[in-house]
Backbone as a chain_set.jsonl record, in Angstrom:
{"seq": "XXXXXXXXXXXXXXXXXXXXXXXXXXXXXXXXXXXXXXXXXXXXXXXXXXXXXXXXXXXXXXXXXXXXXXXXXXXXXXXXX", "coords": {"N": [[10.214, 30.232, 10.908], [7.277, 31.99, 11.685], [5.192, 34.081, 13.705], [1.906, 35.031, 14.783], [-1.071, 36.509, 16.182], [-4.424, 35.345, 16.694], [-7.961, 35.76, 17.075], [-10.505, 33.666, 17.862], [-13.679, 33.629, 18.012], [-16.08, 32.316, 17.665], [-17.886, 29.312, 16.748], [-18.062, 29.132, 13.994], [-15.902, 30.781, 13.229], [-13.755, 29.185, 14.081], [-14.129, 26.958, 12.424], [-13.723, 28.09, 9.857], [-11.064, 28.947, 10.147], [-9.694, 26.491, 10.553], [-10.236, 25.277, 8.088], [-8.763, 26.986, 6.383], [-6.183, 26.486, 7.365], [-5.951, 23.798, 6.734], [-5.802, 23.891, 3.966], [-3.307, 24.98, 3.663], [-0.024, 24.2, 2.685], [2.057, 23.834, 4.466], [3.234, 23.236, 7.88], [1.149, 24.26, 10.539], [0.789, 25.6, 13.673], [-1.018, 26.105, 16.734], [-0.72, 27.978, 19.606], [-1.468, 28.082, 22.98], [-0.914, 29.255, 25.978], [0.805, 26.758, 27.615], [0.174, 24.806, 25.848], [0.353, 23.283, 22.652], [-1.14, 22.987, 19.603], [-2.068, 21.245, 16.619], [-3.028, 23.188, 13.955], [-4.707, 22.222, 12.047], [-6.473, 20.578, 13.199], [-9.646, 20.384, 14.217], [-10.873, 19.436, 16.535], [-8.746, 19.596, 18.301], [-8.384, 22.393, 18.447], [-10.793, 23.133, 19.685], [-10.27, 22.188, 22.183], [-8.804, 24.085, 23.421], [-8.569, 27.145, 25.377], [-10.413, 29.485, 24.086], [-11.228, 31.989, 24.701], [-9.442, 33.974, 24.897], [-7.018, 35.624, 22.751], [-5.05, 33.496, 20.605], [-1.794, 32.222, 19.819], [-0.429, 31.848, 16.604], [1.672, 29.761, 14.791], [3.554, 29.515, 11.931], [5.149, 27.185, 9.993], [6.93, 27.337, 7.471], [7.717, 28.446, 4.132], [8.374, 31.924, 3.314], [6.5, 32.819, 1.436], [4.435, 30.923, 1.692], [3.689, 31.406, 4.338], [2.834, 34.085, 4.151], [0.658, 33.821, 2.402], [-1.058, 32.158, 3.918], [-1.428, 33.774, 6.192], [-2.766, 35.908, 5.04], [-5.129, 34.628, 4.312], [-6.372, 34.229, 6.739], [-6.684, 36.713, 7.791], [-8.889, 38.135, 8.743], [-9.257, 37.25, 11.313], [-7.041, 37.993, 12.695], [-5.282, 39.607, 15.35], [-3.722, 42.356, 16.959], [-1.196, 42.178, 19.305], [0.025, 43.639, 22.308], [3.45, 44.46, 22.539]], "CA": [[8.92, 30.256, 11.547], [6.755, 33.3, 12.061], [4.044, 33.942, 14.6], [0.967, 36.14, 14.927], [-2.181, 36.153, 17.066], [-5.784, 35.387, 16.161], [-9.064, 35.61, 18.017], [-11.528, 32.802, 17.28], [-14.735, 33.845, 19.002], [-17.295, 31.537, 17.403], [-17.67, 28.007, 16.105], [-17.833, 29.41, 12.568], [-14.524, 31.271, 13.116], [-12.871, 28.024, 14.204], [-14.281, 26.151, 11.207], [-13.056, 28.787, 8.748], [-9.623, 28.93, 10.417], [-9.212, 25.129, 10.296], [-10.272, 25.078, 6.635], [-7.624, 27.704, 5.81], [-4.967, 25.763, 7.768], [-5.921, 22.537, 5.988], [-5.362, 24.203, 2.599], [-1.912, 25.415, 3.705], [0.835, 23.032, 2.507], [3.069, 23.731, 5.519], [2.741, 22.983, 9.228], [0.623, 25.42, 11.256], [0.492, 25.265, 15.061], [-1.682, 27.116, 17.562], [-0.182, 27.913, 20.958], [-2.244, 28.736, 24.024], [-0.202, 28.914, 27.204], [1.813, 25.705, 27.415], [-0.357, 23.833, 24.902], [0.573, 23.5, 21.226], [-2.105, 22.15, 18.879], [-2.041, 21.311, 15.163], [-4.114, 24.073, 13.52], [-5.57, 21.504, 11.119], [-7.32, 19.721, 14.036], [-10.756, 21.143, 14.791], [-11.059, 18.967, 17.906], [-7.653, 20.164, 19.081], [-8.661, 23.804, 18.695], [-11.868, 23.25, 20.66], [-9.765, 21.83, 23.51], [-8.107, 25.258, 23.958], [-9.354, 28.271, 25.895], [-10.467, 30.451, 22.984], [-11.751, 33.272, 25.17], [-8.321, 34.904, 24.705], [-6.315, 35.36, 21.489], [-4.061, 32.426, 20.6], [-0.661, 32.473, 18.927], [-0.34, 30.957, 15.453], [3.041, 29.62, 14.292], [3.565, 28.939, 10.59], [6.454, 26.607, 9.713], [7.012, 27.191, 6.031], [8.415, 29.519, 3.43], [7.772, 33.249, 3.465], [5.315, 32.931, 0.58], [3.374, 30.12, 2.305], [3.258, 32.136, 5.527], [2.083, 35.265, 3.722], [-0.625, 33.373, 1.841], [-1.908, 31.703, 5.018], [-1.782, 34.927, 7.022], [-3.774, 36.669, 4.305], [-6.396, 33.892, 4.313], [-6.987, 34.319, 8.075], [-6.507, 38.108, 8.231], [-10.081, 38.6, 9.459], [-9.172, 36.812, 12.714], [-5.778, 38.454, 13.283], [-5.321, 40.694, 16.33], [-2.4, 42.859, 17.342], [-0.946, 42.057, 20.743], [1.072, 44.561, 22.752], [4.789, 43.849, 22.632]], "C": [[8.534, 31.697, 11.839], [5.506, 33.09, 12.902], [3.201, 35.209, 14.581], [-0.19, 35.629, 15.774], [-3.509, 36.256, 16.339], [-6.773, 35.248, 17.306], [-10.164, 34.826, 17.305], [-12.693, 32.769, 18.256], [-16.018, 33.057, 18.752], [-16.926, 30.204, 16.757], [-17.371, 28.198, 14.627], [-16.423, 29.93, 12.334], [-13.541, 30.107, 13.16], [-12.931, 27.183, 12.934], [-13.55, 26.788, 10.023], [-11.537, 28.774, 8.917], [-9.034, 27.549, 10.111], [-9.218, 24.836, 8.799], [-9.094, 25.769, 5.953], [-6.32, 26.979, 6.141], [-4.83, 24.464, 6.982], [-5.451, 22.758, 4.551], [-3.891, 24.61, 2.54], [-0.998, 24.191, 3.599], [1.87, 22.845, 3.629], [2.407, 23.438, 6.868], [2.291, 24.292, 9.869], [0.244, 24.947, 12.653], [-0.222, 26.43, 15.728], [-1.195, 26.904, 18.99], [-1.077, 28.726, 21.893], [-1.623, 28.329, 25.35], [0.852, 27.873, 26.91], [1.369, 24.657, 26.403], [-0.072, 24.252, 23.463], [-0.276, 22.477, 20.479], [-1.889, 22.324, 17.375], [-3.256, 22.127, 14.706], [-5.077, 23.387, 12.554], [-6.536, 20.57, 11.86], [-8.424, 20.54, 14.695], [-11.013, 20.72, 16.238], [-9.966, 19.527, 18.813], [-7.899, 21.619, 19.418], [-9.771, 23.978, 19.72], [-11.424, 22.85, 22.066], [-9.052, 23.008, 24.181], [-9.098, 26.267, 24.541], [-9.33, 29.361, 24.824], [-11.085, 31.781, 23.401], [-10.7, 34.375, 25.059], [-7.697, 34.635, 23.341], [-5.271, 34.253, 21.661], [-2.974, 32.753, 19.582], [-0.641, 31.414, 17.828], [1.1, 30.963, 14.966], [2.992, 28.892, 12.956], [4.989, 28.485, 10.294], [6.544, 26.331, 8.219], [7.763, 28.361, 5.43], [7.701, 30.847, 3.657], [6.5, 33.383, 2.634], [4.154, 32.113, 1.148], [2.808, 30.836, 3.527], [2.386, 33.316, 5.136], [0.708, 34.877, 3.179], [-1.573, 32.92, 2.947], [-2.366, 32.88, 5.869], [-2.853, 35.781, 6.346], [-5.137, 35.963, 4.352], [-7.106, 33.934, 5.663], [-6.894, 35.734, 8.64], [-7.704, 38.624, 9.012], [-10.039, 38.256, 10.943], [-7.954, 37.377, 13.434], [-6.006, 39.629, 14.235], [-3.891, 41.093, 16.644], [-2.282, 42.772, 18.86], [0.142, 43.047, 21.133], [2.391, 43.828, 22.934], [5.301, 43.879, 24.038]], "O": [[9.379, 32.518, 12.198], [4.849, 32.052, 12.818], [3.713, 36.312, 14.389], [-0.272, 34.432, 16.051], [-3.707, 37.124, 15.488], [-6.462, 34.692, 18.359], [-10.688, 35.261, 16.279], [-12.701, 31.986, 19.205], [-16.948, 33.129, 19.555], [-15.806, 30.007, 16.287], [-16.522, 27.503, 14.069], [-15.797, 29.562, 11.34], [-12.601, 30.052, 12.366], [-11.898, 26.745, 12.427], [-12.846, 26.106, 9.278], [-10.805, 28.608, 7.941], [-7.985, 27.454, 9.475], [-8.289, 24.205, 8.295], [-8.49, 25.203, 5.043], [-5.443, 26.869, 5.285], [-3.724, 24.074, 6.608], [-4.775, 21.9, 3.983], [-3.292, 24.587, 1.465], [-1.178, 23.233, 4.351], [2.491, 21.786, 3.716], [1.182, 23.397, 6.978], [2.972, 25.312, 9.755], [-0.532, 24.003, 12.802], [-0.055, 27.586, 15.34], [-1.25, 25.794, 19.518], [-1.395, 29.887, 21.632], [-1.784, 27.193, 25.796], [1.705, 28.078, 26.047], [2.112, 23.714, 26.127], [-0.232, 25.417, 23.099], [-0.153, 21.27, 20.688], [-1.567, 23.418, 16.912], [-4.391, 21.784, 15.039], [-6.152, 23.918, 12.274], [-7.321, 19.859, 11.233], [-8.164, 21.303, 15.626], [-11.336, 21.561, 17.078], [-10.23, 19.889, 19.96], [-7.652, 22.045, 20.546], [-9.701, 24.887, 20.547], [-12.122, 23.138, 23.038], [-8.731, 22.944, 25.367], [-10.292, 26.244, 24.24], [-8.336, 30.073, 24.678], [-11.427, 32.604, 22.552], [-11.024, 35.561, 25.118], [-7.83, 33.529, 22.817], [-4.686, 34.1, 22.733], [-3.209, 33.47, 18.609], [-0.816, 30.226, 18.098], [1.686, 32.023, 14.751], [2.456, 27.788, 12.86], [5.925, 29.284, 10.336], [6.266, 25.221, 7.764], [8.368, 29.163, 6.141], [6.566, 30.883, 4.132], [5.529, 33.994, 3.08], [3.007, 32.557, 1.094], [1.594, 30.869, 3.728], [1.322, 33.527, 5.719], [-0.288, 35.54, 3.47], [-2.758, 33.254, 2.924], [-3.539, 32.98, 6.226], [-3.742, 36.313, 7.011], [-6.175, 36.62, 4.424], [-8.313, 33.701, 5.732], [-7.014, 35.923, 9.85], [-7.537, 39.485, 9.876], [-10.713, 38.901, 11.746], [-7.846, 37.255, 14.654], [-6.81, 40.521, 13.964], [-2.974, 40.273, 16.6], [-3.155, 43.233, 19.596], [1.081, 43.27, 20.369], [2.424, 42.702, 23.431], [6.409, 43.41, 24.302]]}, "num_chains": 1, "name": "protein.A"}
């Protein structure tokens, strides 16, 4: 599993992110605080507080992770360690 952060600041951002997750053959989760949502669920994503960046966890091979991360690179943000 690998994780990175994204910022989804508009309805269109959420729609594009869910479409990319749906095309991904592996499991993709979004974590916000104590909540973990399936990234392929648009209703689930709208239930989260998207005013802050959320953590994305990709459960798949390195190539699947890299392909998905590249498809959502426009939303990726760097968080301080």
